[in-house]
C-alpha positions as CSV (number, residue, x, y, z in Angstrom):
1,X,70.5,127.1,34.0
2,X,68.5,123.9,34.6
3,X,70.8,121.0,35.8
4,X,69.0,118.1,37.4
5,X,67.3,119.0,40.8
6,X,69.7,116.5,42.7
7,X,72.7,118.4,41.4
8,X,71.1,121.7,42.2
9,X,70.2,120.9,45.8
10,X,73.7,119.4,46.3
11,X,75.3,122.5,44.8
12,X,72.8,125.1,45.7
13,X,75.4,127.0,47.9
14,X,78.2,127.1,45.5
15,X,79.1,129.7,43.3
16,X,76.9,132.6,44.5
17,X,77.3,136.0,43.1
18,X,76.8,138.6,45.9
19,X,75.9,142.0,45.1
20,X,75.6,144.3,48.0
21,X,73.2,147.3,47.6
22,X,75.0,150.0,49.6
23,X,77.9,149.8,51.9
24,X,78.9,148.0,55.2
25,X,78.1,144.7,56.5
26,X,74.8,143.0,56.7
27,X,72.6,143.7,59.4
28,X,69.6,141.7,60.6
29,X,67.3,144.4,59.1
30,X,68.7,144.0,55.7
31,X,66.2,142.4,53.3
32,X,67.7,139.6,51.4
33,X,66.8,139.0,47.9
34,X,67.7,136.0,46.1
35,X,67.1,136.1,42.3
36,X,67.8,134.1,39.0
37,X,67.4,137.4,36.8
38,X,70.3,138.3,34.5
39,X,72.2,141.6,34.9
40,X,69.9,143.9,33.1
41,X,66.9,142.8,35.4
42,X,69.1,143.0,38.7
43,X,70.1,146.5,37.7
44,X,66.5,147.7,37.0
45,X,65.5,146.1,40.3
46,X,68.3,147.9,42.3
47,X,67.7,151.3,40.6
48,X,63.8,151.1,41.5
49,X,64.7,150.1,45.2
50,X,67.2,152.6,45.5
51,X,64.8,155.5,44.0
52,X,62.3,154.2,46.4
53,X,64.5,154.9,49.7
54,X,65.8,151.5,50.0
55,X,69.4,152.0,49.3
56,X,71.5,150.4,51.7
57,X,68.8,148.2,53.1
58,X,69.0,145.2,51.0
59,X,71.4,142.6,49.7
60,X,70.9,141.0,46.3
61,X,72.2,137.8,45.6
62,X,72.4,136.5,42.0
63,X,72.2,132.6,41.4
64,X,71.4,130.4,38.6
65,X,67.9,129.0,38.1
66,X,68.8,125.5,39.1
67,X,70.7,126.6,42.1
68,X,68.1,128.7,43.3
69,X,65.3,126.3,42.4
70,X,67.3,123.6,44.4
71,X,67.4,125.8,47.6
72,X,63.8,126.6,47.4
73,X,62.8,123.0,47.1
74,X,65.1,122.1,49.9
75,X,65.0,124.7,52.3
76,X,61.5,126.0,52.2
77,X,60.8,129.1,54.4
78,X,64.1,128.2,56.2
79,X,65.9,129.6,53.3
80,X,67.9,132.9,54.3
81,X,66.0,135.0,51.3
82,X,63.2,137.2,52.5
83,X,62.3,138.0,48.8
84,X,62.8,135.8,45.8
85,X,62.5,136.7,42.0
86,X,62.4,133.4,40.2
87,X,60.8,131.7,37.2
88,X,57.2,131.4,38.0
89,X,57.1,127.6,37.4
90,X,59.6,127.3,40.3
91,X,57.6,129.5,42.6
92,X,54.5,127.3,42.0
93,X,56.5,124.0,42.7
94,X,58.1,125.6,45.8
95,X,54.8,126.7,47.1
96,X,53.2,123.4,46.5
97,X,55.8,121.5,48.3
98,X,56.8,123.8,51.0
99,X,54.0,126.5,51.4
100,X,56.7,129.0,51.8
101,X,55.5,132.3,50.4
102,X,53.1,134.7,52.0
103,X,50.1,136.0,50.2
104,X,50.9,139.3,48.6
105,X,49.2,142.2,50.5
106,X,49.3,144.7,47.4
107,X,46.9,144.6,44.4
108,X,48.4,144.2,41.0
109,X,46.9,144.8,37.5
110,X,48.4,141.8,35.7
111,X,46.7,140.9,32.5
112,X,46.5,137.1,33.5
113,X,45.7,136.8,37.2
114,X,48.7,135.3,39.1
115,X,48.4,133.1,42.4
116,X,48.0,135.0,45.3
117,X,51.5,134.7,46.6
118,X,53.5,136.3,43.4
119,X,53.4,138.9,40.9
120,X,55.2,138.7,37.5
121,X,58.1,141.2,36.8
122,X,59.2,140.0,33.4
123,X,58.3,137.8,30.4
124,X,60.4,135.9,27.8
125,X,59.1,134.5,24.4
126,X,60.8,132.0,22.2
127,X,61.2,132.2,18.3
128,X,63.5,131.4,15.5
129,X,66.4,133.8,14.3
130,X,68.4,133.6,11.3
131,X,71.6,135.2,9.7
132,X,70.3,136.1,6.2
133,X,73.9,136.3,4.7
134,X,74.8,132.7,5.8
135,X,71.3,131.6,4.3
136,X,72.1,133.0,1.2
137,X,75.6,131.6,1.0
138,X,74.2,128.2,1.5
139,X,71.4,128.5,-0.7
140,X,68.9,128.1,2.1
141,X,65.5,129.5,2.4
142,X,64.4,131.0,5.7
143,X,62.7,128.4,7.9
144,X,58.9,128.7,9.0
145,X,59.0,126.2,11.7
146,X,61.0,124.5,14.1
147,X,60.7,121.2,12.2
148,X,62.2,123.0,9.2
149,X,65.4,123.2,11.4
150,X,65.3,119.5,11.5
151,X,65.6,119.1,7.7
152,X,68.9,117.6,6.2
153,X,69.8,120.8,4.4
154,X,70.4,122.6,7.8
155,X,73.1,120.0,9.1
156,X,75.7,121.8,11.0
157,X,74.0,125.2,10.5
158,X,71.5,125.3,13.6
159,X,72.2,126.3,17.2
160,X,69.8,125.7,19.9
161,X,70.1,125.8,23.9
162,X,70.3,122.7,25.9
163,X,67.2,122.1,28.2
164,X,69.5,120.8,31.0
165,X,71.1,124.4,31.2
166,X,68.7,126.8,30.0
167,X,64.9,127.4,30.2
168,X,64.8,128.9,26.9
169,X,65.1,125.3,25.3
170,X,61.9,124.5,27.2
171,X,60.2,127.1,24.9
172,X,61.1,125.1,22.0
173,X,60.4,121.7,23.6
174,X,56.7,122.9,24.6
175,X,56.2,124.1,21.0
176,X,57.1,120.9,19.2
177,X,55.3,118.6,21.6
178,X,52.0,121.0,21.3
179,X,52.1,120.7,17.6
180,X,53.4,117.1,16.9
181,X,52.8,115.2,20.0
182,X,55.8,113.3,21.8
183,X,56.4,110.6,19.2
184,X,56.7,112.5,16.1
185,X,58.1,115.4,18.2
186,X,60.9,113.1,19.3
187,X,61.8,112.2,15.7
188,X,62.2,115.9,15.0
189,X,64.2,116.4,17.9
190,X,66.5,113.6,16.8
191,X,67.0,115.0,13.3
192,X,67.4,118.5,14.9
193,X,70.1,117.6,17.3
194,X,71.9,115.8,14.6
195,X,71.8,119.0,12.6
196,X,73.0,121.0,15.7
197,X,76.1,119.0,16.4
198,X,78.5,121.1,18.6
199,X,76.3,123.9,18.5
200,X,74.2,122.8,21.6
201,X,74.5,125.8,23.8
202,X,74.6,125.9,27.7
203,X,73.3,129.4,27.6
204,X,69.9,130.6,26.4
205,X,71.8,133.6,24.6
206,X,74.3,131.1,23.3
207,X,72.4,130.5,19.6
208,X,71.9,134.2,19.0
209,X,75.7,134.8,19.6
210,X,76.6,132.0,17.0
211,X,74.1,133.2,14.5
212,X,75.2,136.7,14.8
213,X,78.9,135.5,14.4
214,X,77.8,133.8,11.2
215,X,78.9,130.3,12.7
216,X,75.4,128.9,12.0
217,X,72.7,130.2,9.5
218,X,69.6,129.6,12.2
219,X,69.0,129.3,15.8
220,X,66.3,129.4,18.7
221,X,66.1,131.6,21.4
222,X,64.8,134.5,23.0
223,X,62.7,136.7,20.5
224,X,63.6,140.1,21.7
225,X,67.3,139.5,21.3
226,X,66.7,138.8,17.6
227,X,64.5,141.9,17.3
228,X,67.3,144.0,19.1
229,X,70.2,142.4,16.8
230,X,68.1,143.3,13.6
231,X,67.4,146.9,14.5
232,X,71.1,147.4,15.2
233,X,71.8,146.7,11.4
234,X,73.1,143.3,11.8
235,X,72.0,140.6,9.0
236,X,69.7,138.9,11.4
237,X,66.0,138.3,11.1
238,X,63.5,136.8,13.3
239,X,60.7,134.0,12.6
240,X,57.8,133.4,14.5
241,X,57.4,129.4,14.2
242,X,54.3,127.9,13.0
243,X,54.3,125.7,16.1
244,X,53.8,128.8,18.2
245,X,55.8,131.3,20.4
246,X,55.7,130.0,23.9
247,X,56.7,132.3,26.9
248,X,57.8,132.0,30.3
249,X,57.6,134.7,33.0
250,X,59.6,135.5,36.3
251,X,57.9,136.7,39.2
252,X,58.5,138.0,42.8
253,X,57.5,136.4,46.0
254,X,57.9,137.0,49.7
255,X,59.0,134.3,52.0
256,X,57.0,133.6,55.1
257,X,59.0,134.6,58.1
258,X,58.5,134.8,61.9
259,X,59.5,138.7,61.9
260,X,56.4,140.5,61.0
261,X,58.3,144.0,60.8
262,X,60.8,142.6,58.3
263,X,58.3,140.8,56.3
264,X,56.3,143.9,55.8
265,X,59.4,145.4,54.4
266,X,60.1,142.8,52.3
267,X,56.6,143.1,50.8
268,X,57.1,146.7,50.3
269,X,60.3,146.0,48.3
270,X,58.4,143.4,46.5
271,X,55.6,145.8,45.5
272,X,58.5,148.3,44.2
273,X,60.1,145.3,42.1
274,X,56.7,144.5,40.5
275,X,55.7,148.1,39.9
276,X,58.3,150.6,39.8
277,X,60.9,148.6,38.0
278,X,58.6,147.7,35.3
279,X,59.2,150.6,33.1
280,X,62.9,149.7,32.7
281,X,62.2,145.9,32.7
282,X,59.9,146.3,29.7
283,X,62.7,148.0,27.8
284,X,64.7,144.8,28.1
285,X,61.9,142.2,28.1
286,X,59.3,143.7,25.9
287,X,56.4,141.5,26.9
288,X,53.1,143.3,28.2
289,X,52.2,141.7,31.5
290,X,50.0,144.5,33.2
291,X,47.2,146.5,32.0
292,X,48.1,149.7,30.2
293,X,51.3,148.3,29.1
294,X,52.2,148.6,25.3
295,X,55.2,147.2,23.2
296,X,56.2,148.0,19.8
297,X,54.6,145.8,17.1
298,X,57.8,144.2,16.1
299,X,58.1,142.9,19.7
300,X,54.4,141.1,19.4
301,X,54.9,137.5,18.3
302,X,52.6,136.2,15.5
303,X,51.6,132.8,17.2
304,X,51.5,133.3,20.9
305,X,50.6,129.9,22.6
306,X,50.5,128.5,26.2
307,X,51.0,124.8,26.9
308,X,48.1,122.6,27.7
309,X,49.5,121.6,31.2
310,X,50.6,123.7,34.1
311,X,54.1,124.5,33.9
312,X,56.0,123.1,37.0
313,X,59.4,121.4,37.8
314,X,57.9,117.9,37.3
315,X,56.6,118.8,33.8
316,X,60.1,120.3,33.1
317,X,61.9,117.1,34.2
318,X,59.8,115.1,32.0
319,X,60.5,117.4,29.1
320,X,64.3,117.1,29.9
321,X,64.1,113.1,29.6
322,X,62.1,113.8,26.3
323,X,64.8,116.1,24.9
324,X,67.8,114.0,26.2
325,X,66.0,110.6,24.8
326,X,66.4,112.1,21.4
327,X,70.1,112.8,21.6
């Protein structure tokens, strides 16, 4: 999802998937929502908006993270969207560069106070997962750390996402750099990428698919996907790496517009997305973001960590260079 910014900006308008909420052509009163969320999240948002009485009054446009990020940075408040749901680090960078988002006019009870211009809507946490049957076939013990996946015995048996395509890979890079520093971390990634071979995936969900299919013994990806796979009866287990479980959030923001009436309508819809949609979103992305939210113990990572620098596009690009220099 995270191609280079130059490619993102150049191709920002290509390949949009348009999802109409309701029927008929777009009117000037329709609120346009841009999102990088996947199908489960967009469905949850649509359900919440329709139940709140907004059916037929908005148009939801789904885009990849890099494409939408490119539009935010290039177009600022001239972007067509009235509401944006996006990875929070991209919102932070877009606001710093373009000052394009209005402060939210409603209060939230987020566990960690966000900036005034967005409210979190979902969270993703990284972890290792393994196919227990494939481990046994190769006489391997389950890894305890990301560094374990770089050991010679795992050659050809590991799948990870590519940081140029997926923000999920960034969770892994943050963990390694935090624990080992860039010099030792680069050595780990050189060995890890050698072990990965052809199993470097362009999708964050690619590794869990490879692990479930038995094509590899272990992978790195989103923790909740492995929990669900294990609960379904598949020979899958999840491992919270000793380097830490790092997380990324997606959030909703309202673009500054000259039309006060439409901006208020967009603000009302943003509130619905960040409040009414949370119950369903929490079932797909079991990371507590607001006071009073609870998740099953199996969904609580053992080593929750945060990176010691603010997450933004500039840091992502530095870590992309770090990752690619290890190839």
